[in-house]
C-alpha positions as CSV (number, residue, x, y, z in Angstrom):
1,M,-60.0,143.6,83.9
2,Q,-58.9,140.2,82.8
3,K,-56.0,138.8,84.8
4,Q,-52.7,138.8,82.9
5,T,-51.4,135.4,81.9
6,N,-48.2,134.3,80.1
7,M,-50.2,134.4,76.9
8,E,-50.9,137.7,75.1
9,V,-54.6,138.5,74.7
10,W,-54.7,137.8,71.0
11,L,-53.6,134.2,71.6
12,R,-56.4,133.5,74.1
13,G,-59.1,133.3,71.5
14,P,-61.9,135.6,70.3
15,V,-63.5,138.2,72.5
16,P,-67.1,137.1,72.8
17,D,-69.7,139.0,70.7
18,V,-67.1,141.0,68.7
19,I,-67.2,140.4,65.0
20,P,-64.1,138.7,63.5
21,L,-63.1,141.8,61.6
22,L,-62.9,143.8,64.9
23,Q,-61.2,141.2,67.0
24,P,-57.8,142.8,66.6
25,V,-59.2,146.1,68.0
26,A,-60.6,144.3,71.0
27,H,-57.3,142.4,71.5
28,A,-55.2,145.5,71.3
29,L,-57.4,147.4,73.8
30,L,-57.4,144.5,76.3
31,Q,-53.6,144.0,75.9
32,A,-53.0,147.6,76.6
33,Q,-55.2,147.6,79.6
34,E,-53.3,144.6,81.1
35,E,-49.9,146.1,80.4
36,I,-50.8,149.4,81.8
37,H,-51.7,147.8,85.1
38,V,-48.3,146.1,85.2
39,Y,-46.5,149.3,84.4
40,M,-48.4,151.2,87.1
41,E,-47.1,148.9,89.9
42,G,-44.9,151.0,92.1
43,I,-46.0,154.3,90.6
44,D,-47.4,156.7,93.2
45,E,-48.9,160.1,93.2
46,M,-45.5,161.7,93.6
47,L,-44.4,160.3,90.2
48,M,-47.6,160.4,88.1
49,W,-47.3,164.1,87.0
50,Q,-43.6,164.2,86.5
51,R,-42.3,164.8,83.0
52,P,-38.7,163.5,82.7
53,A,-36.9,165.1,79.8
54,G,-40.1,167.0,79.0
55,V,-42.1,164.0,77.9
56,A,-45.8,163.6,78.7
57,S,-46.7,162.5,82.3
58,I,-48.1,159.1,83.1
59,A,-51.2,160.8,84.3
60,F,-51.6,162.5,80.9
61,H,-51.4,159.2,79.1
62,L,-54.0,157.6,81.3
63,Q,-56.3,160.6,81.0
64,H,-55.7,160.8,77.2
65,I,-56.4,157.1,76.6
66,C,-59.7,157.3,78.3
67,G,-60.6,160.5,76.6
68,F,-59.7,159.7,73.0
69,L,-61.2,156.2,73.2
70,D,-64.5,157.8,74.2
71,R,-64.2,160.4,71.4
72,L,-63.2,158.0,68.6
73,F,-65.9,155.6,69.5
74,T,-68.4,158.4,69.5
75,Y,-67.3,159.4,66.0
76,A,-67.4,155.7,64.9
77,E,-71.0,155.6,66.1
78,G,-71.8,158.6,63.8
79,Q,-72.2,161.2,66.6
80,Q,-70.4,164.4,67.4
81,L,-68.8,165.2,70.7
82,S,-70.8,166.4,73.7
83,K,-69.9,169.4,75.8
84,Q,-68.8,167.0,78.5
85,Q,-66.4,165.2,76.2
86,L,-64.9,168.6,75.1
87,G,-64.6,169.6,78.7
88,Y,-62.7,166.4,79.5
89,L,-60.4,167.0,76.5
90,S,-59.5,170.5,77.9
91,K,-58.4,168.9,81.2
92,E,-56.2,166.2,79.8
93,G,-52.7,166.6,81.2
94,V,-53.6,169.5,83.5
95,E,-52.2,168.6,86.9
96,D,-54.9,167.8,89.4
97,G,-53.9,167.0,92.9
98,T,-57.2,165.2,93.6
99,L,-56.4,162.4,91.1
100,T,-54.8,159.2,92.2
101,V,-53.0,156.4,90.4
102,R,-55.7,154.0,91.6
103,G,-58.5,156.4,90.4
104,L,-56.9,156.8,87.0
105,C,-56.5,153.1,86.6
106,E,-60.1,152.5,87.6
107,S,-61.2,155.1,85.1
108,L,-59.1,153.2,82.5
109,D,-60.8,150.0,83.4
110,T,-64.3,151.6,83.2
111,E,-63.5,153.1,79.8
112,M,-62.1,149.9,78.4
113,Q,-65.3,148.0,79.5
114,K,-67.4,150.7,77.8
115,C,-65.4,150.4,74.6
116,L,-65.7,146.6,74.5
117,T,-69.5,147.0,75.0
118,R,-69.6,149.6,72.2
119,L,-67.4,147.5,70.0
120,K,-69.9,144.6,70.2
121,S,-72.6,146.8,68.6
122,F,-70.7,147.2,65.3
123,Q,-71.6,144.8,62.4
124,A,-69.6,143.8,59.4
125,A,-72.0,145.4,57.0
126,T,-71.4,148.8,58.5
127,V,-67.6,149.0,59.1
128,E,-66.9,150.7,55.8
129,E,-69.6,153.4,56.3
130,P,-68.3,156.9,56.2
131,R,-67.9,158.9,59.4
132,F,-66.8,162.4,60.1
133,V,-64.4,163.7,62.8
134,G,-64.7,167.1,64.5
135,R,-66.1,170.4,63.5
136,K,-64.2,170.3,60.3
137,M,-65.9,167.0,59.4
138,I,-62.7,165.2,58.4
139,P,-63.7,162.0,56.6
140,S,-63.0,158.6,57.9
141,T,-64.8,155.3,58.2
142,V,-66.1,153.2,61.1
143,I,-63.2,150.7,60.8
144,G,-60.7,153.5,60.3
145,L,-61.8,155.1,63.6
146,L,-61.8,151.8,65.5
147,V,-58.4,150.7,64.2
148,H,-57.0,154.2,65.0
149,A,-58.5,153.8,68.6
150,A,-56.5,150.6,69.0
151,E,-53.3,151.8,67.5
152,H,-53.4,155.1,69.4
153,T,-54.0,153.2,72.6
154,Q,-50.9,151.1,71.9
155,R,-48.9,154.2,71.1
156,H,-49.7,155.8,74.4
157,T,-49.3,152.5,76.3
158,G,-45.7,152.3,75.0
159,Q,-45.0,155.9,76.0
160,L,-46.4,155.3,79.4
161,L,-44.2,152.2,79.8
162,V,-41.0,154.2,79.0
163,T,-42.0,157.1,81.2
164,S,-42.8,154.8,84.1
165,R,-39.5,152.9,83.8
166,I,-37.5,156.1,83.6
167,L,-39.3,157.4,86.7
168,Q,-38.8,154.2,88.7
169,Y,-35.2,154.0,87.7
170,T,-34.4,157.5,88.8
171,Q,-36.3,157.1,92.1
172,A,-34.3,153.9,93.0
């Protein structure tokens, strides 16, 4: 993971080997990764599964970000989900005492690195190609899936921020 600076990721220049059209996707993913690490400071295993006011847990958000990124990139690459991916989906948000904050953050870092590597494989000539999501074969495009991956990551990052702040405030 890149070290956070005073400057947001998008102001640091282009991500090497990512086409200009997909730079915002790369920047959004990297920004979320950095912010999540900041938000996770002070969160321990006692807090990560808590659901204040019934909102999703921090652990769910971390699991879900990793899972949906893998799934959306798989669809963008023109493939359908594997049994392993579907198995991961079924476990998102299910409390698991063997998981740790550190382990979930490491999984996030690994998935972000994989996504950046995968993002570099897309070419401008193919971003408008049709792609299909799920068993119902819902139509989308390469760029539609990649942009959704970025915005959905940002959405869950924001939710994780609020949940972590609430939990830290109530524990103080």
